[in-house]
N, C-alpha and C positions, 0 to 999 in steps of 0.2 A: 471562221467557225464560230458560229455565233452559239451558246451555249444552250448545253440541255435543259429543260425544265420540265418537270414531272407537275401532271395538270389530275390533280385528287377531286376536284371539284370546281366550275367555272365561276368566272366571275363578270364582270356585265360586260354586255357586248361591246362597248368603247373601249374599255380595259381590256378586254382580249384581244385587242385588235390590236394596242401597246405592245403587249406581249408577244404576239405574232411576229412584230417588226424586228423587236431583240433577240429572242429564244428560239431554242427548236422547242417547240412542245412536243410533249408524250403525252395523248387523251386517257390517261388510264380510266377515265370516267365516261369513254366513249369505247372505251376494248371488248373486245367479243372475250378475249381471254386474256384476262388481267394479268394471270399469275405468268402469264408467253412475254407479255409488253414488257415487267418488271424482271424476268430473266434476260431481256434483250437489251433493254436501258436503264437496270436498277444501278450498274456499277458509273454510268456516264451521269448520270441526275445527282446534283450539289443542292437546286433548289425543289423546292414544292410550294405549289399553290393550290388550299385547298380552303375551306371553312368549316365551321362551328358542330358541322351534321357528318362530320368523316372521323372516324374512329384512327387515333395515328396511336399504337402497340406497339409493343415490342417485337410482333411477330414482321408487322410490317415495314420497320427500320431493320428488322436482319436482312431483310430483300434490298436496303439501299444506305449500303457499308459508307458510302463516300456524304448524305444527304447532308446538311449545314444548315440549309432554312427551312422552315413552313411557313410559308407563309398564309393566315386563314383572313378570311374577308367576314369574321366574325368577330364580337368584341369578346364573348365567351367561348372557353375551351375545355370544361369539362369532358371531352369523348377526346381530349391527346393525354396521353399520357406523360405528365412535364417531367416527371423523374427520370423515365426512362427516357426521353429526350435528350433530358439534360447531361444524362451518362453516354449517349450516342454521342454527345457533341452538336446538336439539330438545336440550334434556338427557332422558339418558336415567336412570330408577330403577331398580333393582332388590330382592331380599329378599336378601341376605346375613345373615347369623347364625343366624338361627329354624331354617335346615334344618340348622344345624351338626353335631348330635348323630344324628339318625336317620341322616343321607347314615356318619359315622361309625363307628355303628352295624351299618350295611351292610361296611361296608370288614371290620368285624371279623368279619359272620357267613360273610362269604366266604372271607376268610383261613383260617377254622377247617373249612366245612364243606368247602374243597378239599386243605387239604392232609390232614383227616384221612379225606376221603372219604364225607361223608357220604350224597348222593345215591347215590352205589354203594352203598353198606353200606345205607340204606332200602331199594334195589331186589333186594338181597341175600335182606333178611327178605320183603319181598312176594313173592318172584317162589318162592318154597321152597329157592333155594342153599344156604340156610345149613342147611336139614335132610338135604339132599341132597349136599351137596357138603364141608360142615365149616367152619370160622369164617373172614370175611374176612379175606384178607391183612394182615399188619401194616401201620402204617401210619410217618409219622415223626411225631415229638415236635415240640412248639411252644417252649415252654419254654427260654429260654437259645440260641434260633436269635436270629438278624440279621435286622431288616426296616431297609431302606433307604425313604424315601418322596419322593417326586418332587414338590416344591413343600411347603413349611412355612408356610401360612396357617393361616387361621382351621383349616377342617376336616383340613390335613396333622397340627395340632397337635393337635385333639382326636383323631384314629388314633395319634398317637405319645401318647398322657397312656392310652388304652387298650390300646395293647401293651406299656408297663412293668408294666401291671395282669399281663399274663401273661408278667411275666419276658422281656420279648425285648429284647434292645438295639438301640435304636435310632440310625441315622446319616441323613442329607438331604442333598438336593442342591437347589439354589433358585437366584435369580439372586444372593444373596450370602449372606453368615453372616450370621445370627442372634443378632446380641449376647448375648440374654436365654435363650437357651437353653446346656446343657453339650450337648447331642447332637450326636456329630461330625458336622461338613461335611465335603464330599466336593464340590469345583466340578467335580469330569468327573462327567457321567453315568454312562458305563460305568466308571468305578471305584466308584461305589457299587453298581451294577450285581453288580460282580465280586465285592467285600464281601457283599451281601447274600445269605440265603437266600430272602426273601420281597420283592418291591418292589412297591409302595403307588405307584398315583401317583394325584394330588392336585393335580394343577397345573389350571391354567385352560386352557379350549382356544382354538382361533382359530390365525390365521397365524404367529404366532412362535413355536408348540408342536404345529404342524404335522410329524407321525411323529417327535416327538423320543425317543420310546423306539421305538428303530431296532434293525434286525438286528443289530447291533454289541451294543448294551445285553442284546440278546436271548441272543445267545450268550452273554457274561459270567455272566449270570445262571444260564445251564447247564440239563443235563438233571434236576438236582436240585431248582433252582430253581421258585419259585410267583411269578406276577406274577397282581399285581389292578389292577383297573381301573375307580373309580368317579368318574372325571374325565371324558373325554370320547373318545368312538374315535378322533377324529383325533388325538390325542397318540401315539396308538403306530402302529407300520406293520403295518397289521392283517395283509396278506401271508404278511410274514414270522413275524410271531406263529404265524400257520394252520400254517405249513409246518416252524415248529420244534417247533409241541405234535404234529404228524404224526409227526415225524420221532424227538423222543425227544430234539431238541436245548435244549426247555425242558419242565419237569418235570409243570406245570398250570399254570390260568389261572382267575382269578374276575374273572366280568366282567357289570357295571350297564352299558356302553356298547359302541357297537358303529360301524363307520363307516355302516352302510347299516339306518337304523333305520326302523321295528319289522320290517322281514324283514330279520334279520345273511344273512350270509352260511352257508348251510346245512352246511358243511363243520363246526362247531359240532355240531349237532346229535349226528354222527356219534363224538364222540371223547369217551370216557368221564373225561379227565383237565382238563374243562372243568366248572366251575361256573358257571350264567346267570340274569342275573338282568332283568327288562324296565324297566334305565332308570328303576327304581321306588325310589330310594333315599331319596327325600325323601318317598317316598310314604304319610308318616299323613295321619290326619285330623286332628291338630296343628299338625303343621307345614302343610301346604296349604293351612287355614284361615285360619294367620298370613301364610304368602307372600300369601294372598288379600287380608288384612288392609290389607300394606306399600300394596297398590297405591292400596285406596281411600284409604286415611291419606297418598299423595303426591299424590294426585290432587286431596283437601279442603286440602291444604297449596299446592300451586299454585295454588288459585281462590281461596284466598283473601288470597294475598299473603304467607304465610307461609316460610319457606327446606322448604327438602325434607327428608326425613328419610335420605332413600338415593340419592343422587346419584352415578351414575358419573363424569359428565365434566363437573361442575361444578355452580354453582346457574344458576338461569333467569336467564337476561337478560329484565329486565322492562321 
C-alpha cells in the first residue's frame, strides 16, 4: 500500500507525477467538499503538500490528527501557525536557498526600473511622446547612493552584493548586528530609512513584522526616497505608503508583494511613481522546479526515516 498524502496545494507537474507514483494523493485542492474529504482521509494522512499561500492553523490540524510533515513549496511560511504545528507534532519544511538569486535579481530589477523610470520611459516611446514632447525628464543616478536593507538574511545578503556592484553604499537593520559583515548596522529602522536613498525590504513576513515599515519610516525615507519590497505585503503599512506616494511624501516604490493578492489596491495602477510585479520574484522555470523538488525530497526523507532536508521547526518526532 502506498502512503496517503494530502495535497493542499499542488506543486510542479513533473514533481506531481513523482508524488503520484510513490503515494496515494488526496486532492484537497480539487475537492468539491473539503470537509467531507478530510473526514474520509484525515486520519490516514501523515504528510501534506502545501505552499506559503495556504493557511495551516489549529482548525485544520484538528482534522489531521496523525499529520507529521507539511512539505511546502515556498520559502515563506507566515500563513502557517508554526507554534500550533510544533505542539501538534508537525514539522514544516520549506524551500530556502534555491530561490535566493532570482529574488535578489528582481529586487535589483525593481530598484533600477523604479529609479530610472523604465516603465514611464517605455510608454514615452510607445505613445509617441518622445517625438511629440522631446526627451524624457531627467532621473536620478544610482551609483553613489545609499541603500538600506531590512533583513540581512540569505536574500538580503544577495541583494547587498548586487548593490555593491552598482557602487551603492549598503546599510542594514535586523534583530542583531551581523559579525561577519562590514555593512553599517542600524538598530533602529527609522534611522536606517533616514540614512537611505533606497530602502529594500527583505525580511520575513508574519505577526512579528506586521506593518514593520510604518508611516514614520516612510516619512524618514522621504520625497526623494525609493521603497523596494520583495518580502511580504504585510511588512509595510500599505495605506501609509500609498498616501505618501500620492502626496509626494515618498518618491517612488517598486513592489513585488501587496496586502491583497492577487488584487492589489487599485490606487497603485493610477500612479506613475510605482513599478509593479505580480509576486513573481521566484518565478523562473529553474527555481520553481528546484522548489518543487525539495517538496519531493523532503517527503522521501520522511517516509524513508532519514533527516529532513529543510525543516523549519525541528526534526520529525518519530
